[in-house]
C-alpha positions as CSV (number, residue, x, y, z in Angstrom):
1,X,101.0,-107.5,-120.7
2,X,103.4,-105.8,-123.1
3,X,105.3,-102.9,-121.8
4,X,102.9,-102.4,-118.7
5,X,104.1,-104.7,-116.0
6,X,102.2,-103.5,-113.2
7,X,99.1,-101.2,-113.1
8,X,97.5,-101.2,-109.7
9,X,95.2,-99.0,-107.3
10,X,95.8,-99.1,-103.9
11,X,93.9,-97.0,-100.7
12,X,95.7,-95.6,-98.0
13,X,96.0,-98.1,-94.8
14,X,94.5,-100.6,-97.1
15,X,90.7,-99.3,-96.3
16,X,88.1,-101.0,-98.2
17,X,84.9,-99.7,-96.2
18,X,84.3,-95.8,-95.8
19,X,81.6,-93.7,-94.4
20,X,79.6,-91.0,-96.3
21,X,81.7,-87.8,-96.1
22,X,85.0,-89.5,-95.9
23,X,87.5,-88.7,-98.5
24,X,89.3,-91.6,-100.4
25,X,93.3,-91.3,-100.2
26,X,95.1,-93.9,-102.6
27,X,98.0,-94.3,-105.2
28,X,97.9,-95.3,-108.6
29,X,101.1,-97.4,-109.4
30,X,102.4,-97.9,-112.9
31,X,105.6,-100.0,-113.9
32,X,106.7,-100.2,-117.5
33,X,109.4,-102.3,-118.8
34,X,110.0,-99.6,-121.4
35,X,109.0,-96.3,-122.5
36,X,105.4,-95.7,-123.0
37,X,103.7,-92.9,-124.8
38,X,100.5,-91.8,-123.4
39,X,98.1,-89.0,-124.4
40,X,96.8,-88.9,-120.4
41,X,96.5,-90.8,-117.1
42,X,93.2,-90.5,-115.6
43,X,91.6,-91.7,-112.3
44,X,87.8,-91.7,-111.7
45,X,85.7,-92.5,-108.7
46,X,82.2,-93.2,-109.1
47,X,79.1,-94.7,-107.3
48,X,75.8,-95.9,-108.9
49,X,72.7,-97.9,-108.3
50,X,71.7,-100.1,-111.0
51,X,68.2,-102.3,-111.1
52,X,66.9,-104.9,-113.4
53,X,64.0,-107.6,-113.6
54,X,66.4,-110.4,-114.4
55,X,68.3,-112.3,-111.8
56,X,72.1,-111.3,-111.6
57,X,71.9,-109.3,-114.8
58,X,73.7,-106.2,-115.3
59,X,71.9,-104.7,-118.0
60,X,70.2,-102.1,-116.0
61,X,66.8,-101.0,-116.6
62,X,66.9,-98.1,-114.3
63,X,70.0,-96.3,-113.2
64,X,70.4,-94.0,-110.0
65,X,73.9,-92.2,-109.9
66,X,75.3,-90.4,-106.8
67,X,78.5,-89.1,-107.7
68,X,81.1,-89.4,-110.8
69,X,84.5,-87.4,-110.6
70,X,87.5,-87.9,-112.7
71,X,91.0,-86.4,-112.1
72,X,93.7,-86.4,-114.5
73,X,97.0,-87.4,-112.8
74,X,99.1,-87.0,-115.8
75,X,99.1,-85.4,-119.1
76,X,100.4,-86.0,-122.6
77,X,104.0,-87.3,-122.7
78,X,106.1,-90.4,-122.2
79,X,106.3,-92.6,-119.1
80,X,110.0,-94.0,-118.7
81,X,111.0,-97.3,-118.1
82,X,110.5,-98.1,-114.4
83,X,108.1,-97.5,-111.5
84,X,105.7,-94.4,-111.3
85,X,103.2,-93.5,-108.6
86,X,100.7,-91.3,-109.0
87,X,98.4,-89.9,-105.7
88,X,94.7,-89.2,-105.9
89,X,92.0,-87.9,-103.4
90,X,88.1,-87.9,-103.7
91,X,85.6,-86.7,-101.3
92,X,82.4,-89.0,-101.0
93,X,79.2,-87.3,-100.6
94,X,77.4,-87.2,-97.3
95,X,74.4,-88.6,-99.3
96,X,75.5,-91.4,-100.8
97,X,73.9,-94.4,-99.6
98,X,74.9,-97.9,-98.2
99,X,76.7,-100.3,-100.5
100,X,74.1,-103.3,-101.5
101,X,74.1,-106.4,-103.6
102,X,70.7,-108.2,-104.5
103,X,69.3,-110.4,-107.0
104,X,68.0,-107.7,-108.9
105,X,69.9,-104.7,-108.4
106,X,73.4,-103.3,-106.8
107,X,74.9,-100.3,-105.3
108,X,78.1,-99.8,-106.8
109,X,81.3,-97.9,-105.8
110,X,84.6,-98.2,-107.2
111,X,87.9,-96.4,-108.5
112,X,88.8,-96.8,-111.9
113,X,92.3,-95.8,-113.7
114,X,93.4,-95.7,-117.3
115,X,96.2,-94.7,-119.3
116,X,95.0,-93.4,-122.8
117,X,97.6,-94.2,-125.5
118,X,98.1,-92.7,-129.4
119,X,95.8,-94.0,-132.0
120,X,96.3,-97.8,-133.0
121,X,98.1,-98.4,-129.5
122,X,96.5,-100.1,-126.8
123,X,94.6,-98.7,-123.6
124,X,94.7,-100.0,-120.3
125,X,92.3,-99.8,-117.5
126,X,92.2,-101.0,-114.0
127,X,89.4,-100.7,-111.3
128,X,89.4,-101.6,-107.6
129,X,86.0,-101.5,-105.7
130,X,85.2,-99.9,-102.1
131,X,82.2,-100.2,-99.8
132,X,80.3,-97.6,-98.2
133,X,78.6,-98.0,-94.8
134,X,76.3,-95.5,-93.3
135,X,75.0,-96.7,-89.9
136,X,71.5,-96.9,-89.3
137,X,70.9,-96.0,-85.5
138,X,67.8,-97.5,-84.4
139,X,67.3,-95.0,-81.5
140,X,66.7,-92.4,-84.4
141,X,63.8,-94.2,-86.0
142,X,60.5,-93.1,-85.4
143,X,58.0,-95.3,-83.4
144,X,60.5,-97.6,-82.6
145,X,60.0,-98.3,-79.1
146,X,57.6,-101.1,-77.9
147,X,56.6,-104.5,-79.4
148,X,55.2,-104.9,-82.9
149,X,51.8,-106.8,-82.6
150,X,48.9,-107.9,-84.6
151,X,46.2,-110.4,-84.1
152,X,43.9,-112.1,-86.7
153,X,40.4,-114.3,-86.5
154,X,39.9,-116.9,-89.7
155,X,37.2,-119.2,-90.3
156,X,37.9,-122.7,-89.9
157,X,36.4,-124.9,-92.8
158,X,36.6,-128.5,-92.9
159,X,35.2,-130.6,-96.1
160,X,33.3,-127.4,-97.2
161,X,31.9,-127.0,-93.7
162,X,32.4,-124.1,-91.1
163,X,33.4,-125.8,-87.8
164,X,34.6,-122.4,-86.1
165,X,37.0,-119.9,-86.0
166,X,40.7,-119.6,-85.2
167,X,42.0,-116.6,-83.4
168,X,45.8,-115.6,-83.8
169,X,47.8,-112.9,-81.6
170,X,51.7,-112.3,-82.0
171,X,54.0,-110.0,-81.1
172,X,57.2,-109.4,-81.2
173,X,59.6,-107.8,-77.9
174,X,60.7,-105.0,-79.8
175,X,60.6,-103.1,-83.1
176,X,64.3,-102.7,-83.8
177,X,67.2,-105.5,-84.0
178,X,70.8,-105.3,-85.0
179,X,72.7,-108.5,-86.4
180,X,73.4,-111.2,-83.5
181,X,70.5,-110.1,-81.4
182,X,67.5,-112.2,-80.3
183,X,63.7,-111.8,-81.5
184,X,61.4,-113.0,-78.8
185,X,58.2,-114.1,-80.6
186,X,55.2,-114.7,-78.5
187,X,52.0,-116.0,-80.1
188,X,48.4,-116.7,-78.6
189,X,46.2,-119.3,-80.5
190,X,43.0,-120.1,-79.7
191,X,41.2,-123.0,-81.8
192,X,37.4,-122.5,-81.2
193,X,36.8,-125.4,-83.5
194,X,36.2,-129.1,-83.4
195,X,39.5,-130.0,-85.4
196,X,43.2,-129.3,-84.7
197,X,45.2,-127.1,-86.6
198,X,48.6,-127.4,-88.4
199,X,51.8,-126.3,-87.2
200,X,52.3,-122.9,-86.0
201,X,55.6,-121.3,-87.2
202,X,57.5,-118.1,-87.1
203,X,59.9,-116.7,-90.1
204,X,62.0,-113.8,-90.7
205,X,61.0,-112.1,-94.0
206,X,62.9,-110.1,-95.9
207,X,61.2,-108.0,-99.1
208,X,63.3,-106.0,-101.3
209,X,61.6,-103.9,-103.9
210,X,63.3,-103.1,-107.2
211,X,61.6,-100.0,-108.6
212,X,61.6,-100.2,-112.4
213,X,58.8,-99.4,-114.8
214,X,56.9,-102.6,-113.4
215,X,58.6,-103.2,-110.0
216,X,60.2,-106.3,-109.0
217,X,60.0,-107.9,-105.8
218,X,62.1,-110.4,-104.0
219,X,60.3,-112.0,-100.9
220,X,62.5,-114.3,-99.1
221,X,62.2,-116.4,-95.8
222,X,65.9,-115.7,-94.1
223,X,65.1,-118.1,-91.1
224,X,62.1,-120.0,-89.7
225,X,61.2,-121.7,-86.4
226,X,58.0,-123.9,-85.9
227,X,56.0,-125.6,-83.2
228,X,53.4,-128.1,-83.0
229,X,49.5,-128.1,-83.6
230,X,46.8,-126.8,-81.4
231,X,44.3,-129.6,-80.4
232,X,40.5,-128.6,-80.9
233,X,38.7,-126.2,-78.5
234,X,42.1,-125.3,-76.8
235,X,44.0,-122.2,-76.4
236,X,47.7,-122.1,-75.9
237,X,50.8,-119.7,-75.8
238,X,53.7,-120.5,-78.0
239,X,57.1,-118.6,-77.4
240,X,60.1,-118.9,-79.8
241,X,63.4,-116.9,-80.6
242,X,64.7,-116.0,-83.9
243,X,68.4,-115.1,-84.2
244,X,69.3,-112.0,-86.7
245,X,71.8,-113.1,-88.8
246,X,74.0,-110.4,-91.0
247,X,71.5,-108.6,-93.2
248,X,71.5,-105.3,-95.0
249,X,70.0,-102.4,-93.0
250,X,66.2,-101.5,-93.3
251,X,66.7,-98.4,-94.7
252,X,69.2,-97.4,-97.5
253,X,69.0,-93.7,-97.2
254,X,69.8,-91.7,-100.3
255,X,68.7,-94.4,-102.8
256,X,65.1,-94.3,-104.3
257,X,65.0,-97.2,-106.6
258,X,65.6,-100.3,-103.9
259,X,63.7,-100.7,-100.8
260,X,64.3,-103.0,-97.9
261,X,61.4,-104.0,-95.7
262,X,61.4,-106.8,-92.7
263,X,58.9,-108.5,-90.7
264,X,58.3,-111.8,-88.7
265,X,55.3,-113.5,-90.1
266,X,53.7,-115.8,-87.5
267,X,51.5,-118.3,-89.4
268,X,49.5,-121.7,-89.1
269,X,49.6,-124.0,-92.1
270,X,45.9,-125.0,-91.4
271,X,43.7,-123.1,-91.6
272,X,45.9,-120.7,-93.6
273,X,46.2,-117.8,-91.2
274,X,49.0,-115.3,-90.6
275,X,50.2,-112.2,-89.2
276,X,52.9,-109.8,-90.0
277,X,54.8,-107.8,-87.5
278,X,57.1,-105.1,-89.2
279,X,60.6,-104.7,-87.5
280,X,63.8,-102.7,-88.2
281,X,67.4,-104.4,-88.9
282,X,70.0,-101.6,-88.1
283,X,73.5,-101.1,-87.3
284,X,73.4,-99.5,-83.6
285,X,71.5,-101.3,-81.2
286,X,68.4,-99.8,-79.1
287,X,69.6,-98.1,-76.0
288,X,66.8,-98.4,-73.4
289,X,68.3,-95.7,-71.4
290,X,67.1,-93.4,-74.3
291,X,63.4,-94.6,-74.4
292,X,60.8,-91.8,-73.4
293,X,58.6,-93.1,-70.3
294,X,55.6,-94.3,-71.4
295,X,53.0,-95.8,-69.4
296,X,52.1,-98.7,-71.7
297,X,53.1,-100.0,-75.2
298,X,50.5,-100.1,-77.8
299,X,48.6,-103.3,-78.4
300,X,46.7,-104.5,-81.8
301,X,43.4,-106.5,-81.9
302,X,42.7,-106.2,-85.8
303,X,40.5,-108.2,-88.2
304,X,43.2,-108.5,-91.0
305,X,46.5,-110.4,-91.3
306,X,48.2,-107.7,-92.5
307,X,47.1,-105.3,-90.1
308,X,50.2,-103.6,-87.7
309,X,50.9,-101.2,-85.3
310,X,50.8,-97.6,-87.0
311,X,54.0,-96.5,-88.1
312,X,54.8,-92.9,-89.1
313,X,55.7,-92.2,-92.9
314,X,59.5,-92.2,-93.8
315,X,62.2,-94.8,-92.8
316,X,59.7,-96.7,-90.7
317,X,58.6,-100.5,-92.3
318,X,55.4,-101.2,-94.4
319,X,53.0,-103.8,-93.3
320,X,53.8,-106.5,-96.0
321,X,50.9,-107.8,-97.9
322,X,49.6,-111.0,-97.6
323,X,49.7,-112.2,-101.3
324,X,51.2,-109.9,-104.1
325,X,50.9,-110.7,-107.6
326,X,54.8,-111.0,-108.4
327,X,57.0,-112.0,-105.4
328,X,59.7,-114.3,-105.5
329,X,59.6,-116.3,-102.6
330,X,62.2,-118.8,-101.3
331,X,63.0,-120.2,-98.1
332,X,66.9,-121.0,-97.5
333,X,66.4,-123.7,-94.3
334,X,69.3,-121.8,-92.9
335,X,70.6,-120.8,-89.4
336,X,69.9,-117.3,-88.7
337,X,73.7,-116.7,-87.6
338,X,77.0,-117.7,-88.1
339,X,77.4,-121.4,-87.2
340,X,77.6,-121.9,-83.8
341,X,76.6,-125.4,-82.0
342,X,74.4,-125.2,-79.4
343,X,73.5,-128.1,-77.2
344,X,70.5,-126.8,-75.9
345,X,67.0,-126.3,-77.8
346,X,65.1,-123.2,-77.8
347,X,63.0,-122.5,-75.1
348,X,59.0,-122.9,-75.5
349,X,56.5,-120.8,-74.0
350,X,54.5,-121.5,-70.6
351,X,51.4,-123.7,-71.5
352,X,47.9,-122.5,-71.1
353,X,46.0,-125.7,-72.1
354,X,48.2,-128.0,-74.3
355,X,52.0,-127.7,-74.8
356,X,53.2,-126.6,-78.2
357,X,56.6,-128.6,-78.7
358,X,59.3,-126.9,-81.2
359,X,59.9,-129.3,-84.1
360,X,62.0,-128.9,-87.1
361,X,63.5,-125.7,-88.7
362,X,64.4,-124.4,-84.9
363,X,67.3,-122.5,-85.1
364,X,69.0,-124.3,-82.0
365,X,68.2,-127.5,-83.7
366,X,71.1,-130.0,-84.9
367,X,68.8,-130.4,-88.0
368,X,69.4,-127.2,-89.6
369,X,72.2,-127.4,-92.4
370,X,74.9,-124.8,-92.9
371,X,74.9,-122.6,-95.9
372,X,77.3,-120.2,-97.8
373,X,77.5,-116.5,-97.1
374,X,75.9,-115.9,-100.7
375,X,72.5,-117.2,-99.4
376,X,71.8,-113.5,-98.0
377,X,72.2,-110.3,-99.6
378,X,75.4,-108.4,-99.2
379,X,75.3,-106.3,-95.9
380,X,78.9,-104.5,-95.5
381,X,80.2,-104.3,-92.1
382,X,77.9,-106.7,-90.2
383,X,79.1,-108.7,-87.4
384,X,78.8,-109.6,-83.6
385,X,80.3,-107.1,-81.1
386,X,81.9,-109.0,-78.1
387,X,79.9,-107.0,-75.7
388,X,76.4,-107.4,-77.4
389,X,73.6,-108.4,-74.7
390,X,71.7,-111.5,-75.4
391,X,69.0,-113.3,-73.6
392,X,69.7,-116.8,-75.2
393,X,72.2,-119.6,-74.3
394,X,76.0,-118.8,-74.4
395,X,78.9,-120.8,-75.6
396,X,81.3,-122.5,-73.0
397,X,83.7,-119.5,-73.2
398,X,80.7,-117.2,-71.8
399,X,80.4,-115.4,-75.4
400,X,77.6,-115.9,-77.8
401,X,79.7,-114.8,-80.8
402,X,83.2,-113.9,-81.9
403,X,84.1,-110.5,-83.3
404,X,85.9,-110.4,-86.7
405,X,89.4,-108.7,-86.6
406,X,89.6,-105.4,-88.5
407,X,92.3,-103.0,-88.8
408,X,90.1,-100.1,-87.9
409,X,89.5,-98.9,-84.3
410,X,87.2,-101.2,-82.1
411,X,83.6,-99.4,-82.5
412,X,81.4,-98.2,-79.4
413,X,79.2,-100.8,-78.1
414,X,76.1,-101.6,-79.7
415,X,77.2,-101.0,-83.3
416,X,77.8,-103.1,-86.3
417,X,81.2,-102.1,-88.2
418,X,82.8,-103.4,-91.4
419,X,84.6,-106.6,-91.4
420,X,88.1,-107.0,-92.8
421,X,87.9,-107.3,-96.3
422,X,91.6,-108.5,-96.9
423,X,90.5,-112.0,-95.2
424,X,86.6,-111.8,-95.8
425,X,85.3,-114.7,-98.2
426,X,82.7,-112.5,-99.4
427,X,82.4,-110.2,-101.3
428,X,85.5,-111.0,-103.3
429,X,87.8,-108.0,-103.6
430,X,88.2,-106.9,-107.4
431,X,91.6,-107.5,-109.0
432,X,93.3,-105.1,-111.5
433,X,92.6,-106.1,-114.9
434,X,93.9,-105.1,-118.1
435,X,92.4,-104.9,-121.7
């Protein structure tokens, strides 16, 4: 490292997660083994978003900058042998969006420092990332109350012969969830044909749109549960549960080139029929006390598999198309929450005429493998609060999830807050580097 023995950025109270409108206070520490001439010592704080059309590529095709501030903490002179500290402070704009890391784009925030030396001498730089979390309060989202529901009728064809129709109706118990909550899925399948159907399944889908000249779509199944078949001329009711894993929030307010949507897809493998039920993923759970009194929730009975409840413009999710020319779809076949050993299976719905057993991919089943945290897009600050209420099996201790320790104060009930990045395995904190 030559004359420079130490060159490090630190944030006050070792914070690494901030909120829009907060200030970042920190110190630049420099230790030199002998006198070092410099033209200036500068500290820069910036935040931007970059998207591309290649997986994990950082040659951004489109960029969006949120702020870029630089201060000079020392002018031209000589750094004497020993340690030197330079305090700095930056204000984060209130409009800056939440941090995000995806396959085709990122929202990045960092503090960088540089020592500019005279000509022909070596310059030094270092940087330290930080993360921004703007809480999405589901209670403030338009048209959030009530179930998300849809229905579709599909012709059942066997050996090129039309044998009847299949009517699929499905709904979720709510339109908004936070990580750790349970999505209650209910479906009614009426097989009006002489052939049995394929297995019924429900999947939690994430669709991320990266706005380039030709938009890139990343469509993936986050979690899936599966039931049995429906026999000929039978009508059944099927119920299942999906645990919401740590996920980025639905709305990246302030970002115009990355859009995140979620929906629950309920489908039959044969005939190919599905409905999409748009939902929101947020950080502050719905409070039933705040719900306006309504006589009944809207219902849907539409002829298309993409028909959903009417949502107002803005942050409300859009119905996901059945087929898109350029989606990239993958299924992780993973648990939808941090690994917890359940001894009992998911509860199936009441039988109308035939039982539909829940088969493979059930989130409560023992056959589901564990996966690394990188299976999901990065969502800063998502963990399960101790007092989160659930309608699902709990552990022997009576708590479904264990909270992550954090140096920050305990949040109010129903909120999701940042984990302790000092101990978190992902994302890895950036260490100082020299060049």
